[in-house]
N, C-alpha and C positions, 0 to 999 in steps of 0.2 A: 465440555465445560473449556473455554480458552484458559491455557496458560498465562499469569500475570504477566509476567516479565521474557516473554517469546515474542519475537518479531519474525515475520516475512516482506523482503524484499525483493519485489517483480518486477526488474527495468532490467534494460536491454544496452544502456549504455555504464559501459565498466566505470568509467570514472563517476559517474553520479550515483551508482550502486556502491561503490565504494564511500562516497562523502556519505549518503544513507545512512550505510551501514555502521560508519565510524558515529556518526551523530547516537545513532541507537545504542549501540555498544557503550559507548560514552553515557549515557542515560540510564544504563544499567540491564539492558536487554539482551537477550541471547539469539544473535541475528543469523537468519539462514535467509540466502538469495538464490535467486534463479533469474536467467537472462531472458524466458520467455512464458509466456499465460501457462502453456500447458504443465511445463514444469512448476510453475508456481502455485498451481491449482494442487497438485499433488503434494508438494510441502505442506500448504494449509492443511489439506486431508489427514498427512500424517502429524503434525506436531501440534495442530490445534490453538493457534497464535493469538496474542490479545490483540495485537494490531498487524496489520498489511498494510504496506505502500503497495503502490501500483501505478505504471506508466501506463498512459492510454496510447501512447504509437509505439508498438511493438511488432516485429515479425512474427506472422503466424496469426493466431486470434489477437487481436485487440484488449486493450485494457476494459473497454466496457464489457466484451462477450466473457474474459476473464473474470469479472466482477461480478457477472450474472451465475455463472457457474459455480464460484465461490460460496454465493450467498444462498444458493441452493441446499447447503449442506452445511453451513458455518454462522458462527456470529459474530465471527472475527470484525474488528473495527476496521474499515476499508478507508485508507487514504489515498486518493487521487494524487500524485507527484507529477506534473506535465506541462508542456509549453502550451498545450491546448486550452487556454484558460476563457473565453469569452461566454456569455451566459448560454450559450446554446448548449456547449459542451459539458457545463456543469451540470446542466438540467439534465442530458443523456447521462453523466456521471452517478447522479443522485438515483435517476430510473433504472440504472442497472446495480444499483445496490451499495455507491459508495455512502460512505458516511459525512465525508470533507473532502476538499477539493484546496491544493497548494499548487500556485502557479511557479514553474520555471523561469528565470532563476530565483532562487530561495535562500534567506539567509537560516546557516544551520541553527539558531536561537529561534526562529521563528518555526522550524520544523518542528524541535523539540516541544515548543509551547502548544503547538496543535495536536499532538500525540498525546502529550500528558492532558490535556482537554477532551478530548476524545475517549480515553480512559477514566474519566470522571463522570462521564454520562451514563445514565444506567438506562 
């Protein structure tokens, strides 16, 4: 069962990882971060977060494969946060297990609103 206010941020860009973490911390989340897919998968397995944000373009395994692996064992809400936001990319993300998709650059309030909406879904 997911922990209500725990979040995992999987993002290889340190500045964006810090921004997402700041937004989520300001929204009352206990935030844990990873800069690569495999490390993020292990955090999700260990922490059972309510929400996981996930970049698509990362070194090693990409965000699509990371989402597939997470979805195999977790029902965390997955929000893809990426510059790759055309219809095909969004479809691939949803097929991999993402619940929603937000394009970079994003406004912090939009990220916060998307996260809260994901958590209201049953």
